[in-house]
N, C-alpha and C positions, 0 to 999 in steps of 0.2 A: 215352835215354827222358826225357820231360819230368817236371820236378819238380812233383809236384801238392802238396806240403806247404803253399803259401801259398793254395791254392784256396777261396774263399769265395762267399757266395751272389751277391754283386754282380758276381763275375767269370764268372757261370755263365748261360750263355744258356738260354732255357726254348722249349719248343715245345708244341704241343697235339695231344692225340689224342682226335678225335671217333669216337664210334660211331653218330653220327646217330639219337640216341633218338627214338622214336615216342611222342608224349605220349598220356596217356589221353584218349580222346575225340577224338584229332587223327589225321591221316593222314600217310602216307610224304613228301607233296607238301609238307605244311607242315615237316617235318623238314628237306627239302632247302633250303626258303627260310630256315630258322634256321641251318643250318649255313653258307650263303653268306654271310649277315649277320655271323655270328661269325667266320668266316675273314677278311672285310672289316675287321672290327674288329680281330681278331689282326694283322693287318699294319699297321694304325694305331698298334696299342700296342707293336709292335717284338717281337712273338714270332719265333722263328726258323723254324719250319716247321710246317706243318699236315697231319697224317696221318690217314687213315681206315683203319678195321680190317675186314677181311673176316669177316662173321658169315652164318649161314644158318639159316633155319627158326626164327627168333626174332621173336615178334610185337612186342618193344619195340625193334628194331634194324633200321634200313633200308639198311645199308651192304654189302649182299650183292654188287652189282655195283661192287665198288671202283674198278675202273679208269675206269668211266663218271662216277662221282663226282668222282674225281680231276680229271677234264677239266672238269667243271662249277666246282668250287672254282679251279682254276687259270685257266679263262678268266674268272672273276668278280673276280680280284685281279691285281695286277702284278709284285710281287716277292718275297712270300713263297714259300719251298719248300713244295712239296706232295708227297704221297706216300702210301705204304701202309704201315700199322702194324698187320699187314702183309697182305700177299698169302699165302695158305695155299698153299704151292708143290704139296703132295701132290694137290690139287684140280684142277690145271691142267698142261696138257703144257707144258714148258719153252718151246717155240717160240712157243706162244702167248702167254706172258708177254713174251718178248722183243718181239715184235711190237706187243703192247699198249703197252709203255712206251716202245719206240723210236717209236711214234707219237705218244705223249704228249711224250717229250723233243723231237721234231722240232716239235710244236706249242707248246710252251712250254720253249725252250732254257735249259738251266741251272738249272732250278727243280724238276725231279722227282728223288724219291728212291724206290727201289726196295727196301722192308723185307720181308724174306722169313720165314715161320714154318714149321714142320712139322706142326703140330697142324691137324686138319680145320676148326676153328672152327664147330663143329656136333656133333650127336649122330651115331651111328654108322649109323642109317638113312639120314638125309639124306647122310651121307658117301657110302655106298653110291650114292646117286641122282645124286651129284655125279660120282664117279670109275667107278662100276660094278664096280670091282675094288679091293678094300682089301688084298691080299696084298702084303705087305712094303712098305706104303706110308711106315712110318717109315724102314725102313733103306735106301730107295732116296733118301732126301733128299739125301745127299752127291753120289751120281749124278746126281741131277736138277739140282742145283744148280750143278754141273761143266758139265752140258749147257747150261744156262741162258747162264751167263758165256762158254761158248763162242761161243754165237749173238751176244752183244753185243761180243764182243772184235774188234778190228781184224785183219783176216786175208785172205789170198788167196781169191779166189772158189771156193765148195765147192759140191758138189751141193743143200744145204740150207742156205738162209740166211735171215737175219730181216732183212726189208725192210719198213719201216724199223727199225732197231735196231742192225744191225752196226756197230760202230767208233764209237759214240755213247757219251759219258762220263757214264753213269747210276750214280750212288753204289749199290751194293748193301749193304745192312745185313743182319745176321742178328738175328733176335728170338728170344727165349726165356724161359722160366719156371723153367728148370732149368740143369744145368751143361754140358748137352750141346752147345747153340749156343754156349755161352761157349768151350769148347774148340774148335769147330769154326772158329769166328770167328778165334780166336787163330792156329790152324794157318794158315788162308788170309789172314790179315792184312787182315781186314775191320772194319768198325765193328760195335760191338755193342750190343742195346738190350734191358734187362731188365725183364720185366714184374712189377715188384714193385708196382705197383698193385692187383694182385689174387693174386699168388703170391709173398709176401715170404721166404718162408723160405730159399731158397737163395740170396738176392742177395748176401750179402758173400762166400761161398765162390765165387760165379759170377765175380764181379768180379775177386777174387784169382788165379783160374785163368786168367782172360782176360788180366790184365796180366803175370802171370809166365810165360805160355807164348806171347806175343805174337811173330810173327815179322812183321818189316817186308815190305811187299810194293809191287808196282806202284801198289797201291790206297791204300795207307795206311802211313805210316812209324812212326807211332807210336800206341799202343792208344787208341782213342777210345769211351767207354762212355757211354750215355745209358741214365736210370734213370727207370722209370715212377712216379708218384706220384698221388693223389687230392688235389685242393684243393678246398674250399669258402670262399671268403672273402666277407665281408660287413662292414658298417660296424660290427658289435657282435658280441661272441661269441655273445650270445642269438640274434640273427637266423641267424648263420651254422648254430648248432646246429640250429636249426629246419629251415633248407632242407636240412641233411645228413641229415635223416630219410629223404628221396627216395632218397640214396645206400644207406642202410641196407635200406630196403625193397626195392632192387634187387638187394643181395646176400642178402637172405633168401629171395628168391624162386629166386635160383640155387641155394642149399643146399637149398632143397625140391624143386626140380625143376620149379618151377611158373612158368615163364617169362611175363612180362606186359608190358603197355606200362608206361612211365615214369609213376609215380604221384607226386601233388601231395604237399606236406609232412603227415606224420602228425601228428596232436595228441598221441599217447601212444603211444612204442615199447613201452613195456613189455606194453601189451595185445596187441601183435602178435607179440611172441616169446617162447620160454621161454628160461630159463638157458642151456640147451646152444646153442641156436641164436644167442643173443646172443654167447657166447663164440666160437663159430665164425666169425660176421661181424666180430667185433673182431680175429680171427687174420688174416682176409683183408684187413683193412683197417689193418694195423699202420702202413702209411705213408700213412695220409689225414691231412692237415693241415686243421683246421676251426677258423675264429675270425676274429676282427678282423685288420686288416692287421699289427698288432704281434704277435699270437698266430701266425699264419701265417708272417710273417717270421723269428721267433726259432725254430719248429719246423724249417722249411726250412734256415735257417743252421745248426742242428745236424746236421741230415740230410748235408747237402753237407760239412761239417766230417768227420764219420764216413766217408761213402762215397767222397769225393773226384770225386763223379760230374763228367764233362766237360759233361754237357747234362741238363736235365731233360725228361721228357716229360709234360705234366700231362694229366689228365682231370678233368673236374667233372660229376658227377652232379646237376644242378640242373633243377628242374622248370621253373621259369619263366624264359623266354628272356632277358629283360631283366636278372633277377638273375644269370644265368649270364654274360653279357657283363660285368657289372659286377664279377664274382669275378675274372675275368681282367685286368680293367683295373687293380684293385687290385694283383693280382700283379706287374703289368707295373713298377709304382713302384720294386721292389726287385731286379729281376734285370738281368743284362745284356741290354740291348736291341739287337737287330738294326738294322743300317744303313738 
C-alpha cells in the first residue's frame, strides 16, 4: 500500500465539480456557456478532471441531462478528463448508462470518468417520475452496479450487449456521503469520492473504512480517495467573504427546503438567517475554505495533512462568473497541476 505519510497540498491534484448553477435572472443556456468557459480555463490552469452532477427538479441547477453536458464539455476541451460526479444509478437502467458512457468514451477516448451515486439527486416525487417504481431502490444498488460493470467488461458475445461500451476502459468511481459506498468501493477495489463539501460528518470514518478494507482489483491496485471541498478564493479575505455569502444563501435554501436560482452576494447574512440556521449551514460547510490565496492555501494544506486525500474535488458557489474563474486560477497556483 502506498505510504501516505508525506502527502502535502503541492503533491495533490485537484479537480472541479460543477453543478451548472442557474444564476438569478439568467437561463440554463447562460449556465452552459459559463460551464464550458470554466472547463476551458480549468484545462489551462492544470486541473485534473471536470465532473458534472446529476440533479433534478431544482430551479438553480441545470445539470439534469448529465451525459449530454459531459459531451458538451469534452467536445469543447482537449485533454482534461470529464465525467459524472455523479450519475445517480437508481434513476437509470444500467444498460442505458453503459451505452451512454460507452458512446462518450468512443467520442473522447481516455478522457471519460463514470462516477456513480445511489441517491436520487432529487425529491421523492421527482424520483418517482424518473423511476416509476421506488421499491428497493437503495438495496438494488450493488446489483445494478454489477450489471453495469458487466456490460462494460470485455467478454464473449451475449444476448444483451452495450454497443458501444463493451470492453472499453472507463474508470468507474463510487461516490458517497456515508460509509456505505466507502465499504462497497473497498470490497470491489474501486476509486472512492466522498461528498464532504455538503456532508462532512462521516468523512474520516469513511476514509478509514475504505483504506483498511480495500481489496486490490483489476481496476485499482491501491486505494484512491478523492474528497470534496468548497473553495471561495479571492485577492483578499474581505472579498472572498463577500463572495461566499452566495454559498451561504444556497445552503440556507437547502435547509429551508426553498430551492432557488443562485443569488448574488448578500450585504448582510445576519439579517437572512437565524442562529439555528446559521449553525446548520456552518456544520454542512465545515470543509469550506474561504479567503485570500494565503488563507485558502493554509486551510487546504492542513486538510490534506489530516485526511491524506489522494485528490481534491473542488466546487465553488460564486455568483459572478469571472470571480468564479479567478477563484480556480488562484487555487491552481498551489496544487499539483495536471500535464
